[in-house]
C-alpha positions in Angstrom: -13.5 -104.2 67.2 -10.5 -103.4 69.4 -8.8 -106.7 68.2 -9.6 -106.1 64.5 -6.4 -106.7 62.6 -5.1 -103.9 60.3 -3.2 -104.8 57.2 -1.1 -101.8 56.3 0.3 -101.0 52.8 3.5 -102.9 53.1 1.7 -105.9 54.4 -0.9 -105.9 51.6 1.9 -105.6 49.0 3.9 -108.5 50.6 0.9 -110.8 51.0 -0.4 -110.3 47.5 2.3 -109.7 44.9 1.1 -108.3 41.6 1.2 -111.6 39.7 -0.9 -113.1 42.5 -3.4 -110.3 42.3 -3.9 -110.9 38.6 -4.4 -114.6 39.2 -7.0 -114.4 42.0 -9.0 -112.0 40.0 -9.0 -114.4 37.0 -9.8 -117.3 39.3 -12.8 -115.5 40.8 -14.3 -114.7 37.3 -13.7 -118.3 36.2 -15.5 -119.5 39.3 -18.6 -117.6 38.3 -18.3 -114.2 39.8 -20.6 -111.9 37.8 -19.3 -108.3 37.5 -22.7 -107.1 36.4 -24.2 -108.0 39.8 -21.8 -105.8 41.8 -23.6 -102.8 43.4 -22.7 -99.4 41.9 -20.5 -97.1 44.0 -22.1 -94.2 45.7 -20.4 -90.8 45.4 -21.0 -87.7 47.5 -19.5 -84.3 46.7 -17.9 -82.5 49.7 -16.0 -79.2 49.7 -12.6 -80.9 49.4 -13.6 -83.4 46.7 -15.6 -86.6 46.8 -16.4 -89.4 49.2 -17.0 -92.8 47.7 -18.5 -96.0 49.2 -17.9 -99.3 47.4 -19.7 -102.4 48.8 -19.6 -106.0 47.5 -20.4 -109.5 48.6 -19.5 -112.8 47.0 -20.4 -115.7 49.3 -17.6 -116.3 51.8 -16.8 -112.6 52.3 -18.4 -109.2 52.1 -16.7 -105.9 52.3 -16.8 -102.1 51.7 -14.2 -99.6 50.7 -14.5 -96.0 51.9 -12.5 -93.7 49.6 -11.8 -90.0 49.6 -10.7 -88.1 46.5 -9.1 -84.7 47.2 -7.9 -83.1 43.9 -5.8 -80.5 45.8 -3.9 -83.0 47.8 -0.9 -83.5 45.5 0.0 -79.8 45.9 0.1 -80.5 49.6 2.3 -83.5 49.2 -0.6 -85.8 50.1 -2.2 -88.6 48.1 -5.1 -87.6 45.9 -6.9 -90.8 46.7 -7.1 -92.3 50.3 -9.2 -94.9 51.9 -9.8 -97.9 54.2 -11.2 -101.3 53.4 -13.4 -103.3 55.9 -13.5 -107.0 55.2 -16.5 -108.9 56.6 -17.4 -112.6 57.0 -20.0 -113.4 54.3 -22.4 -115.3 56.5 -22.4 -113.2 59.7 -21.1 -109.9 58.4 -18.8 -109.8 61.4 -15.7 -107.6 60.7 -12.6 -109.7 60.0 -9.9 -107.1 59.1 -9.3 -103.6 57.9 -6.9 -102.9 55.1 -5.1 -99.9 53.7 -7.5 -98.8 51.0 -4.9 -96.9 48.9 -2.6 -99.9 48.8 -5.6 -102.1 47.8 -6.6 -99.6 45.0 -3.0 -99.3 43.8 -2.7 -103.1 43.5 -6.1 -104.1 42.1 -6.4 -101.5 39.4 -3.3 -102.4 37.5 -3.9 -106.1 38.2 -7.4 -105.8 36.5 -5.7 -104.1 33.5 -3.1 -106.8 33.3 -5.8 -109.5 33.4 -7.6 -107.8 30.5 -4.3 -107.4 28.6 -3.5 -111.1 29.2 -6.6 -112.0 27.2 -6.9 -109.1 24.8 -3.4 -108.1 23.6 -1.2 -109.6 21.0 1.4 -111.9 22.6 4.4 -110.0 21.5 3.4 -106.6 23.0 6.8 -105.1 23.9 6.6 -101.3 23.5 4.7 -99.6 26.3 3.5 -96.0 26.5 2.3 -94.8 29.8 0.3 -91.6 30.2 0.7 -90.4 33.8 3.5 -90.4 36.3 1.8 -91.3 39.6 1.3 -94.5 41.5 -1.1 -96.0 39.0 1.4 -95.4 36.1 4.1 -97.2 38.0 1.7 -100.0 39.0 0.7 -100.5 35.4 4.4 -100.8 34.3 4.8 -103.6 36.9 1.5 -105.3 36.1 1.7 -105.3 32.3 5.3 -106.6 32.7 3.7 -109.7 34.4 1.6 -110.6 31.4 3.6 -109.3 28.3 7.3 -109.1 27.4 7.6 -105.3 27.9 10.9 -104.2 26.2 10.7 -100.5 26.7 8.6 -97.7 28.3 7.8 -94.2 27.2 6.4 -92.1 30.0 4.2 -89.1 29.0 3.4 -86.6 31.8 2.3 -83.1 32.5 5.1 -82.6 35.1 8.4 -83.2 33.3 10.2 -83.9 36.6 7.8 -86.5 37.7 7.8 -88.1 34.3 11.6 -88.2 34.3 11.6 -89.7 37.8 9.2 -92.5 36.7 11.3 -93.2 33.6 14.3 -93.5 35.9 12.4 -95.9 38.1 11.7 -98.0 35.1 15.4 -98.1 34.1 16.3 -99.1 37.7 13.9 -102.0 37.2 15.8 -103.1 34.1 13.5 -101.5 31.5 14.8 -99.0 28.9 12.7 -95.9 29.4 12.4 -92.3 28.3 10.1 -89.4 29.3 8.2 -86.7 27.4 6.1 -83.8 28.4 2.6 -83.4 26.8 4.0 -80.4 24.9 6.4 -82.6 23.0 3.6 -83.4 20.5 5.8 -84.9 17.8 7.7 -87.3 20.1 4.5 -88.3 21.9 2.7 -89.0 18.5 5.6 -91.1 17.3 5.6 -93.1 20.6 1.8 -93.7 20.4 2.1 -94.8 16.7 4.8 -97.4 17.5 3.2 -98.7 20.7 2.1 -102.2 21.3 0.5 -101.3 24.7 -0.8 -97.9 25.9 -1.8 -97.3 29.6 -3.7 -94.2 30.4 -3.4 -93.5 34.1 -4.3 -89.8 34.4 -6.9 -87.4 35.8 -7.4 -85.9 32.3 -10.9 -84.9 31.3 -10.2 -84.6 27.6 -8.6 -87.2 25.3 -4.8 -87.6 25.7 -3.9 -88.2 22.0 -5.6 -88.4 18.6 -7.1 -91.8 18.3 -6.1 -92.0 14.6 -2.5 -92.4 15.8 -3.1 -95.7 17.4 -2.3 -98.5 15.0 -4.3 -101.7 14.4 -3.5 -104.4 17.0 -2.4 -102.0 19.7 -4.0 -102.6 23.2 -5.0 -99.5 25.1 -6.2 -99.5 28.8 -7.8 -96.4 30.3 -8.2 -96.3 34.0 -8.0 -92.6 35.0 -11.7 -91.7 35.4 -15.0 -93.0 36.7 -17.1 -89.9 35.6 -19.5 -89.8 32.6 -18.0 -86.6 31.3 -14.3 -87.3 31.7 -12.3 -89.3 29.2 -8.8 -90.2 28.2 -9.6 -91.6 24.8 -11.3 -90.0 21.8 -14.3 -91.2 19.9 -12.3 -92.1 16.8 -10.2 -94.7 18.7 -13.2 -96.1 20.5 -15.2 -96.5 17.3 -12.3 -98.4 15.6 -11.6 -100.6 18.6 -12.8 -103.9 20.1 -14.0 -102.4 23.4 -14.1 -104.5 26.6 -15.3 -103.1 30.0 -15.4 -104.5 33.5 -19.2 -104.5 33.4 -21.6 -103.0 30.9 -23.7 -101.7 33.8 -20.9 -99.8 35.4 -19.4 -98.5 32.1 -22.7 -97.1 30.9 -23.1 -95.2 34.2 -19.5 -94.0 34.8 -17.2 -94.4 31.8 -17.0 -91.2 29.9 -14.7 -92.9 27.4 -17.7 -94.8 26.1 -20.6 -92.6 27.3 -19.4 -89.5 25.4 -19.1 -91.3 22.0 -22.6 -92.8 22.6 -23.9 -89.4 23.4 -22.3 -88.0 20.2 -23.6 -90.9 18.1 -20.1 -92.1 17.3 -21.0 -95.6 18.7 -24.0 -97.3 20.3 -24.0 -99.3 23.5 -24.0 -102.4 21.3 -20.4 -101.5 20.3 -19.2 -102.8 23.7 -17.8 -106.2 22.7 -18.0 -107.8 26.2 -17.2 -107.5 29.9 -14.2 -108.8 31.7 -15.8 -112.2 32.7 -16.7 -112.8 29.0 -13.2 -111.9 27.9 -11.6 -114.3 30.4 -14.1 -117.0 29.3 -13.0 -116.6 25.6 -16.4 -115.3 24.6 -15.3 -111.9 23.1 -14.5 -111.8 19.4 -11.4 -109.5 18.9 -11.3 -107.6 15.7 -8.3 -106.6 13.6 -8.3 -102.9 14.8 -7.1 -101.5 18.2 -8.3 -103.2 21.4 -9.5 -101.1 24.3 -10.1 -102.0 27.9 -11.9 -99.3 29.8 -11.8 -99.6 33.6 -13.8 -97.6 36.1 -12.8 -99.6 39.2 -15.3 -101.9 40.8 -16.0 -103.1 44.3 -15.8 -106.9 43.5 -12.1 -106.4 42.6 -11.3 -104.9 46.0 -13.1 -107.7 47.7 -11.3 -110.5 45.8 -7.9 -109.0 46.5 -8.7 -108.1 50.1 -9.8 -111.7 50.7 -6.6 -113.0 49.3 -4.6 -110.8 51.5 -6.6 -111.7 54.6 -6.3 -115.5 53.9 -2.6 -115.2 53.4 -2.3 -113.2 56.6 -4.4 -115.7 58.5 -2.2 -118.6 57.3 -4.8 -120.3 55.2 -4.4 -121.1 51.5 -4.0 -117.7 49.8 -6.6 -116.6 47.3 -9.0 -119.4 48.2 -11.8 -117.5 46.5 -13.9 -114.7 47.8 
């Protein structure tokens, strides 16, 4: 174990650029990876927040991510989510490498959203609204830009300073951008109504906007929660939409955005149009209304991207499947 290589955040980002992460995830699904077979994460409440354990195995590799979620950390100037990934040989379960878990999460979550958008959204999709101003919000700007011609970004955040900073970061990357606080209801409503793409990357527990504002054809991704009582989208939007999830099994356990409408009788579990593998395979019929991708984050995604990083680090063919 003393010789176990550690791939830090900068190394992970260098070895697996965002576009590469999107592609290795698609390649894994096309090669037959079944998201429904991934073990569910385990969660334990502790005084400071939660500890999560996320194991997965897919042939050549196995791995586990240990994650901590400390809601008070941002006030301390620390990340809300932290963690470490341990990559193992699939046959012997011998440790191969450890990776920065936060960097892995920050990469794979928007990459999964971008993969869904690649197959779900209309091709023109230029106007992007991002709810949130943290690392996932920025990651989604970068990721969605990989798969659609994003022409402008509206950032909506609780903290006006952070929202303005993210809009400035977008402008520095060549994207026209503006920022609004949640209290600017009229401006936020107008941005939502005009959007081609909406990314919800928040810790909200209640819907971020009235679903009736979302026009037909818009694609909405919601990644902020993995709890059955927390949601970023309301039942009106979900009921109108073609809804795709990473895996039905995970969504029906963890995705409040679909569980709450089911509980209220707004939809049934049969309303879920498909999982990510089915979407990539072209097996999901997309209706004329809004399109929704609800992500809770799954262990197979970490494993696929971690394996691609390790293979690139080791000098082999990058992304040669997990």
